[in-house]
N, C-alpha and C positions, 0 to 999 in steps of 0.2 A: 786751430786745433786740431787736426785728424784722430792720432793716436792718444791715450791717455794708459799708464800703468799706474796702480797703486798696490807699494806690496803689504799696508794694513791700514784699517778704515779704524778708530777708535774713538772717532771725533763726535760732535752732533752736526747738525744742518748748518749753523750759520760760523762752523769753521770748515766748510767743505772748501776744500782748494778752488772745485770747481764753479764756479760764478758763471758765466756766461758764456757755455757752451753748445751752441744751438746745431754750431755744424762739424761737432766732434762725433767720428764718423767710428770711430773702437775704444773698448772701454776695458779693461782688466783689471781685477783687484783679486788680489793671493790669499790677503787674511781677512776676509769682512763679518767685522763684528758689530755695523749694524743694526735693527730690529728692523724689521717691513718697511715700517710706515718712513723711515729718514734714506733706506734706499729704495725703495719708491720715491720719494721729494729726488732723492737722488738725481735718476732715472728719468724725473717730469724736465729737467733741461736738456738733456739729450736727445732730443724728438730727431735725428738724424742715425743716429747711431743706429750702424750695419752689422761689426761684431760684439758682442759680450763674453766676458768671460769672470765666471763670480766661485771663489772658493773660500769656505767656510765650515772649518771643523769647527764641531762638540759645543754648539751651539744652543737653545734653547730650542724644543720643540712648538715651531710656529705655520703661520701660514705660507713664511719660503719652500713649504715642503708637500704646498698643494699647487698641486695642477692646473685646478683652474682659475686657480688665480693667479698665475702664470701666466694663462689664455684669455683671458679679458681682461689684464691690464696689456700686453701685446698688441692685442688687435688695435685694441681705444689707442694708448699711449708711442709705441713702437712700431708704425706701421712699418718700416725698410728693415727691422731686426732682420740679417740672415741668416746668421751663423749666432746659436746660442750654445753655451760650453759650461757647463757646473758643476761642484762636486759639494756638499749638501752632508753633513752629518750631529747626531746629537745621540746620548748616552741615558740609556734607561734599560732599570734592571730590571727582565720580566722574564715571566714563563712567555706571555703569548706574542710571543717575535712574528709568531708565523700571518697572525692576525693582522701586526701593524705590519710586517710588509707587504699584504694585500692592500690594508686600505691606504699604501702612499702609492703603490705604484697604479692603482686604479685610476688614481686621473690623469696621468700621464699615457693615458691607450684609450683619447678621444680621436679624432679625425684630424683637428688640425695636428695632434703630436706624429703622431704616426705619416698619418697621408701629405697635408697642405705643408707642415714644415720637417715632414723628416727629419725630427728629432727627437732617438729613442735615446731610452732611459733605463739603466736594472739601479734596482736595490735592493743592497744586502746586509744581512745583519751578520756581526762578528763576536761567535762566541767568547774568547780572551778577554775583551774587552767590552763587551755586552754596549757595544756599537751599532746601532742602525747608519746608514749609510746612504745617499742617493747622490748617481751621477749621471750625467750624458753621459755615454760609450764612443766618443771621439777623445774627450778628454782623457788623458796621462796624469797619474799621480801617483806618489811615494809613499807607502804606508810597511808598516810591519814585515819583513819576509816568512815570519813563521808565524802569522792565525791563519785561524777554520771560520769562512762566511758559510752563510745560505744566503742565496742571493737568486731573484727570481728576474724576468727579463720582463720590458713591458711592450716590444715585439711581438710575443710568442704566449705570456704566463707560463714560462716554464722555468720548474723550479731546480738548480742546480749548486754544488759544490766547488770554490773555490778554496782551494789546495793551500800549503805551504809548499812553498817553493823546494826543489827536489834536484841539489845540488849535481849528481849524479846520470840528470836527468834530461835535456834539452827543450823537452816535450813538454815536461810539467806536469809528469803521468802521477796521480794519486794512486800509492800503492798502502799506505799506511795513515787509518782514521783515526789518534785521540779524541775525542768527547766526554772524559769521564767528568764526573763531580759540573758540571753543568749547567741551565734549568730546560732542558729538553721539554719536552710536555708531550703531551698524546697524537696533535696533528704533527710535532713535530717527529714524533719518531714515522708515522705515515708515511710522512714523507720523504725518511731516508730509506724507509724499505723498500717507496717505489723506487726511486732511486740507484739503489744498489742490485736490485733485480737485475739489471739492465748494462751493467759493470762489472769488467770480464777481471779489472786490474786490479780492484781495490781487495788486498791480499790480510786485511786485519782491522776491524771495526771495532771498538771498546766505546761503548756505553755506559758502565756501571756508575752510579750516583749522581743518577740524574730522575725527576720527580715521579714519572711516569715509569708504571712498570712495563709497557710496552716496549721501551729502551730495550727491557735487557731482554725482551721473544726476540728484536730486533736484531740483536747481538747474537741471541743463540741460531735463528738463524740463518744469520753468516755462519757460523760458523758449519753450521750444514748441511752449507747451502756446496763447500769449499772443502765440507770433509777433511775441519777441523775440528770436530767435537769429538769428545772421547769417545772409546766402543761402547759404554756403557751413558748415557745423558739422562738424567735428573733435573727433568721441568716440573717437580711434582708442587700443587697446593703456589700458584704464582697468578692463579685468578686469570689462566687465558683464558680470552672469549673468540666469537668463530671468528674478529679480525686478525688476533696472533693466531688462529690456526691456520685461516689461508696463507699469513709468511711461512708458518712452519713447513704446510703443503705445497709450497714453489718450493721449499727445500730443499724437501724430500725428492723429488722429482730427478734430483744431480745424486744425490749420493748414495756411492757405494760401499761404505767403510761401518758406517752406524748399526751394532751388532744389538742394543736393545735402547730403546727410548720409554722412558717412565712421564705421563703425562695423567697420573693419576689423580684427582680430587682436585682441576679446575670449573671453567665455567663454560662447556661448548654444547652449544642445543646440536639437533641434530645436522645444521647444514656445517656447522665447523669439521664434526666427525667425518662425513660424509666428500669436502675436501681432501683429508687424512686421508682416506677408504681412495678414494681415486687416483691421490698423486703414491700409492703404495699398490697398484692393480700389479705394474709390473714390477715391484722390486722382491728379490728372494735373496736380500743379505739381512734383514730386519728381521730377527727371528721369535722379537720380542716385541710387546707393544703394548703399554698399559693404563689402558684409558676410563679403570674405577672412575665413580663419581664424580662423575659429569652428568650435563643433563640431558642427555640422549637415551634413549634405549636402543640405539645403533653399538653401544660401547663392546659387548659382550661378544657383538658380530664381528666386530674389524677386528677384532684383537683373536679370536677362533681363526679369520680367513688369512689373517697372516699366518698362524701358528698350522695348520691345513696345509701353505705354499712351501715351508720351509721344513718341516717335518718331517719326512718321507717314509714314517715307522705307523704315523697316526692312523687307526684302523677306525677308531668308532669316537663317535659327537655326539657328546650330550646337551642340547641347547633346550629343554623343558620349561619350558613358562620364564620365559626372559625379552615378552613383549616385544619382538622384533617387528612384528609386522610387514608388510609388502617390502618396502625399501632394503633394510637385512634380506630377506628371501631371495631380490633381487643379485644381491651381492653373493650370498652362497651359490644360487642357479649360474651364474659365472664358473665358477673355481669350479664345482660339479662338472663341467664339461672336458678337465680333464685333470682331474685327477688322478693320479693313481692307484692310493694306497685305502683311500676311505671307506668302509665297506657296513658301517649301519649310522644312520643320521636319526633324530628323534627332534623333530620339530614340535611340538603338543602345545599346546596355551599358548602360540606368539602371535596370533589375533593376526593369521594370514586369508587371505580375503580370493577369489578370483585373480586380480590381479599377480601377486605373490604367486599363488596354483601357476598362471600362466608362461610365469618366469620358470620355475621348479622344471616346468616338465620338456622347457627346452634345455632347461638345463643335462638332465634325464633322458634327452631324445641323444646324446651326443657321450654322457656317462657309461664305459663296460664294465666299472666297478662294483659298484653301489649292489648291494642286497635286499637293503634291510631300509624302511625307512617311515616311520610316525609323523606322518600329519592332521592327526586325531584332537578334535574344541579348538578347532578355530575356525573361522569363518568364512569357507569354503561351502562355494553354493553349487549352481547345477551346470552351468558354463566350468566352473575353474575341473571340476569332478569329472567331468567326459572326458577333458586333457590330459587330465591327467593317465585317463585309462584308455586311451588312445596311443599313449607313448607307451604302453605295456605291452601294446601288440607289435612292438619295435623294437624293442629294449625287452632284451633276451637275460638279461643277470636281475636284474628285481625280482625277486620272487615275493616281497609282502612289504603290499605301500595299506599304511592303515588309517582308514579317513572316517572311522564311525565317529560320530558326538559332534559332527558340523551341519547345517541348516541346506542339508543337499535333502531335496522333493521325488528328484526321479532314479529309475530303476537303471541302475547304471551299467545292468545285461543289456542291453538296448543295442553290438552288435550283433546278440548273439541271431545264429542261424533260421532255427526251430525255436519258436515259442514250446510251451509248455502245453498248451492248447493246441497247437498244428500247424500254427499259422508259418507263411516263410516271412521273416523281415529281409525279403529283396525287392528292391524296386529296378523295372525293367524300364530301361532305354533302348532309343537311338533303334523304332521297332516300324517299323513303314508302313502307311498304311492301319495305324495301330485304332484307330477307333469304327476306320470302316470294318476291320474284322470284328469289335465287338459289337455292331451294329447286326451285321449276317446273324452274330449266335445271340440273339435280340433276346431269347428266354435268360441261358445263363445269365447274361451281364442281370436283368434282372433280379434275379436271386442275391448275388453277390452284396446288390444293395441293399442298405439295411431300413429296419423299422418302418422310422420316417419318413426315406426318401417312397418307401414303398406305398404308405397311405396316401401321401400328396402327391401321386403321381395318381392313384388312385380318383381319388375325387377329384384331381383336375381333367382325368378321360371322360371322369364322366359328366364335368359340368362342363366341356367344352360338348364331347357330344351333343350333348340338349342343343347348345345352342346353334349350333354349327346347322342341324334339321329341324328345330324351329325357325333360321330362317329359309332352308327350304323350302317348309309347309308354311308361309308368311307368304312367298312372291307366287307360291301356286295360287294360296287363296287370294290376293292383289289380280293375277291376271284374270281369276276368274270371276272377279266383282265382289267378291265378298262381305269388302268394308265396305263398296262405295253404293252395293244396291240397296235399292228402300224398302225396308224388313218390313213396311206394311199389305207388300203384295203378297198375297199369300198363297199363289203358284209358281211362286219361285224357288227353286231348292238351290241353296246355300254346297262352297263344295267340302265345308267343314259343317257343321250343322255346331250350335252354342256357344262358337268362339268369333267375337265381333273389338278384341283388343291384338295389342303384342301379347302384352301377360295373361292372356289367355292362350297367343299362339303357343310361350314355352311353356304353359301348363303340362298343353295338348302334346307336346312333342315329350315332355317326360312322362307322363303318363302312358303313351305308347310304345318308348324302348322299354321301360321298367311293366310294360303288360300291366297296370294296373286297371284300366277300365271303369269310372267310376259311371257312364252310361250318359251325361250332360255332353259330352266334346263327342262325336262322331263322325267316319267320311260320309257321303255320300255316295251313290250311287249315279250321281249327275258327272262325276270328276275322275274321267280316269288316269289322266297322272295323280292325281289322290291315290287312288291303290297302289299304281307300281310304287307309290315314293312308303307308303304304309309298310308297303310287301318289304323292302331294302330294310325300314328304317328299322321293322322284329326284326329281320334274322343277324342286323348289325348286332342291336342291342344283347341277341341270345347266345353271338360270339362275344361277345367282351366282357358278357358275366361270365362266361366258361373262361377264360382268356387270365382273369385276374383269381376267379375264381382255384383255377389248378395252381396260379403262381403261389397265394397265399396257403392254399397245401401243401406245397413242395417245400417251400419254406419252414413251415411249422413243423411237418416230418423229415425235416435233414438231420444224416445223426448231427453234425457239427455241432452243434445242442447239446445231445447224450455224454460228450464227452466233457461238460464241468461238472457232471457230477466223479469222473475218476481224477483221483490224487497219488499225486508224488508224493516222494520225499524229497524233503529241502536239498538232502547232500547227498553224492553218489559216493558211494569210502571202497575201498580197495584191501579187501579181508582175505586170511589166510582159511581153506575147507576144500579138504579132504590132501590137502598137501599141495594145494595146488593156490596160488594166487588170485584171486577173482573181482569180477569191478562189479559191485553189486548197488541195484537201486531198487524201490517201494514203490508198489501202483495198489490200490482198497476202489474198489466200489463206495459209494456211500448211501447207494440205492439199495434198502434191505428186500424189495420183491419184486423188484423187476433184470434179475439176476443176467449175469452176462455170459450167455455161452456159447464154447467154441470162439472166442477172442486170441487175436496174432496180433504178438509182440515183437519187431524186428528194434534194430539196433545199430546205426552206422556209423562210421570214424569218418570226419571232413577234415581234411587237413590240406597245405599246399604240400604238391608232387614236382620235383626234377627228374626231367627224364635222364637217359644218356646222352644228349643232344641236345641235355642246358634248355628244354622247353621247361617254363615251368606254367605248370596247371593248377589254381588258382584254389577250386573248392574239388579236391577229388578225392571219391567218395569210397570205401573202404567196406564190407560189409563184418560187423562184428559176430560172431555165431553166439546167439542166446538156448543154444537145443536146437535148432533145427532140424539136425541127425538123428534127434531122440524125441519128436514131439515134446518137448519142456517147453517150446515156443506157443503151444495152444495153451490159453490159460485158463480157469475158470471161479469168474474172481465173485467168490462164494466169503471170502475174508482175505485180507488184507496179504499180500504176495511180495516175493524176494527175485526178483530176474538177476540172474547174472551171467556172467560172461567171464572165460579162462581163458586168464593171462598165458599162451604158453605160445611155441615158436608160430604159430598160423596166424595170432593176434597180432592186426597192425597196431596195439600199443608197445 
């Protein structure tokens, strides 16, 4: 017998119709209710089996669903089996259908099933009958036409839905999916959400009545995605976490009908709120979104950011003490770039650091409307403050920027051209032979050094000169034989008397250059070269001392130090005097006994100038009259004086 077909097997092994079937090559059992041991006993009698087909419905869950067990049995007992088709199912009411499907299909994803035999299987769960199914892809079975199944393929591990047959559509495209009042848990809801994101044909999805709250979120996201949600959509107090926020954010990217979305008092953190904010970046129809009561400090930022985009008459926004941080500042900075209405913005007490200040500065660079911004009492340090101040030079509309009570330690007026002490805040670049020119004016260059550098150079120059001339003296004495000659010979006269060692040579060099002359060391008349070196050394010492004395005196006597006792007022004011507006500053000399007489004062206005030929002169200097024609520019600083510049038609102001 080559082939055998059994439509029903409910008997035991002792009543099997197959007794001696070693030559059987094909076996089909359509309604198999044998347990695994009886089935294996039957198959052991057919070692030459080439084709095997098994159908077993609604059986108890046992090792017949185990791919590893089948793999071992086939390799050991059915080596000639070439085609294996099966359909197995069992009924179990559970919420963990995803875990069961995954455990079943995993055993059929080995190399034996996928590559050696290429027997591909799928596992599915029928929601209506609570039935788990396992079958090979080549078998064809007849089942209910209105069932909805959640299936997974062993070939690629992907999950998909198998919907009811559509009478009007031969391609069985799924338009409506009703999964109400089932046992879909969180895992199932997540897979539903992932599958429907790439599905453009499913127009209706109903998930109410399932135990997982995430089902409601997936259903709501589906409605938002396909513009089926009402204009005001209330999702308040639904325990929406970051995963639910992710599904809603993906749906909001394509929605263009929603006007108001209420997500208050849920469980979203910064991650979920950021996802929603990113999805709303290009949305201009959602005029109102409520996020209060969530676990994020960004809620108020996202609410206000959406309001700024949609409200065309909003001019003042107060976000004081909302702890928005750098992330919130980044979102607001993006809106500031192109906002046409907002004029005042308060961001004080919001824990904004240098990173947030940098983003705000970039936003202000393109903003042409904002006139006042309050960033006081944040955590902005030196770098963030510098970036904000640099923007003020390009932004002509922002007239008030408050940064007080931030940990800023530097003077933000570092871009000032002249300091009040008279120093010029300029860096000179691209000057040819700069060092050579400084060396040619050596004396002035030394005067510009600080006192530490001056004293260090003074000490170094003296020590080097002592050592260099000590080397010359040592050479002359060595040639003359002062160190090699026997000192017992009383008739021999050395070049330098009283010097026997190298240390003595150094002492002699110091005494000669500084004209100390202790008397024990001296040049004798027997050494002509020593006399010449003595004259050179003495002259060099005099020139060096005179040079350093002149440098020290000139540095001490420079008028630059006198200016430190002249103090200016902290502010300059524009005041009405003698029926004219005048720019006024005050100056005083704090020295009571050395009064400056005939001191002159000048005031200049430096600004960029554009000529008629459109040439830009970045630092154009204009004189501001402070009384040159009347003599009021000459000051007698016996008491504080007020310097005035009249603002008239001649004034550059």
